[in-house]
Each structure stands twice: as C-alpha cells, then as structure tokens.
N, C-alpha and C positions, 0 to 999 in steps of 0.2 A: 593445507586444507583449512579454510576458515570455518568457524562455527558461529553463526549469528543467532540471536535470540530475540527477534522482534515480536510485536503483538499486532494482531489484526482484528478490527471490530467487525461484527456481523449483526445483521438483524437476527433476533433470537429464534426465528423460525427457519433460518437457513440450514441447509444440510452441508456440513463440512466434510468433504471427502478428498483430502489431498491425494495426488496432485491435480485433481480435477477442478480446482477453483476457476470459475469462469465468469463470475459476476462482473468484473472489471472489463471483460471483453465486449460487453454489450453497449457501452457508452464511451465516448472519448474522454480522456482525462488531461490534466495539465501536461503529463509526460508522455502520452501516446494516443494515437487515434484508435477508434474502436475497430474491431475485426473479430469475427467468430473463430478465426483460426489463431487468435492471439490469446492463449491462456496466460494469465498473469496474476500474481498475488501482490496486493498493496499492503504494506505494513508500516508501523511506526516504531520508533525506538522506545517510546514510553506510553503507558496506557492512557494518560490524559490527552496526549497528542492524537492517539488513535481515535478516541471519542470525538475530539474536536474535528478531525478530518472527516469522520463519518457524517457528523451533522452538517458540515459545510457542503456536503454532496447529496443530502437527502432533500426530498420535496415534501416530507411529512414528518411529524414528530413521533418519535418512539417513546414509549413509557418504560421500556426495558431494552437492554442490549446484551449481546454476548461478546465476550472478549476472549480471543484465542491466542494462546502463547505457544510458539513453536520454535524449533531449531531448524536451521538450514545448513547442510554441509555443502560447501562450495569451494571452488579452486581460487576464488578471489572476489573482490568487490570493485566494480567500476564507480567512478564519480565523474560528473560533468566538469569541463574546464571552467575556470573562473568567469570567463565572459558569458557562459550560459547561466551559471548560478547567480550572477549579477543581474540577469534578465528573468528571474524566476516568476515575475508577474506577467511576462509576455508569452502567452501560450503558444504563439506561432513558433517562437524560438525553442521553448522547452519541448514542445511536441515533436518538432523536427529532430531534435537531438535524441529524444526517447525512442522514436520510431527507428532511427538509425541504430541505436543500441539494441533494440529488440531484434532487428534483422541480422545482427551479427556482432554484437559487442564482445569485447575480449572476455569478460566474465559474466556469469548468469545472474548476478545481483547488481543493481544500480542503487547507490546511496545518493539521495537528492535532498536539498534543503526544503523544508516546509514553507509554502507561501504564506500560511497562516501564522506560523511562529518561526521566523527565520533561523533562530539558533537551534531549532529542533530538526531532526532528520527523519525522512521516510525511506522505505526500501521498496523497490520493485524487483520481483523475483520471477524469472522464467522457470516455472516448475519443471518443465521437461528437461532442463539443462543442469539441474543441481543434483548432487549425489543422493540426497534424501531430505525430505521434509517430514519431521516428526512432531506431531502435536503433543505438547507437554500437558496442556490442560485447557479446558474451556470453562469459563465462569460466567454466570448470568448476574446482571446487576440492574436494579431499578434506576431510572433516571431521576435525579433530584428534581422535585417539582419547580424549584426556583429557576432552573435552567429551561425546563419545558415551557414555562410561562413566557419566556423571552424568545422562544423560537417560533 
C-alpha cells in the first residue's frame, strides 16, 4: 500500500469534501476529457507547482488561494510510458492515455510530468478507487501582488 502526500490548490471559496471532488470533471485537461461521471483529483508534488498549475488553468486572477495537503492510500501508482511523457505538450496524446487510464488503469493514481515544469510531477487520483483520502490540512494564502500584476 503506497501512501502519497500531494497538494491540491483550490479557489478559497471551494468546499472540499473528499472524495466528492468534481471540479476537474467539468472541463477537459491535458490528461483527460471532461465528463460528469469522471470524478478526479488533480494534485502536485510541491505547493509551488500546485499554484503554478492552478494559475495556468484559470481565466481570472485570484488574490488569495487555498492549499490542501492530503494523503492517499493506494495499491500503487501508474506512470505513462516514455513515448507519452516525451509528448507531454501534445494534448491529443496525453488525453488519450489519461482517458484509457481512467477507464481501467492498473492503479488508481497516475503520476504525470508537469508540462509547465517538466522536472516536476502531478498526480491524478480516481477518488472512488483509492483506500482513503485524508485531508491533513488546508491553508489559505494571499497571492503576492508581483505575481498578480503579471497575470
């Protein structure tokens, strides 16, 4: 049983009620197509990457954000093959792989390289297939004005 400890950024007004995270199910992402029946949690291995990923996908500027740290008990973690990770900027390739993983991947957690910061990794979690998702803590942070000015 693996125990991951990723972080997931949220808009500060979001209601976090695991395992009912559904925000990512409303829009398509790099690693999967949208679908209301596809509950999924996106997370990053580091808080800085989590914030960067959040801002890359928002259409407006937040002045404040919430950072949720949680643990996931899982039987294992999948990772895409090298030919897919080498194509991380080609959404057609990554989305096809992610949709296949979601439909029946060997493990309920998928570790994928960040397209924004390739040495960093993000995690996709199928909440209904993991042993437990336990929130360790939620912290709220103001966004540094220097970053907000550039977005």
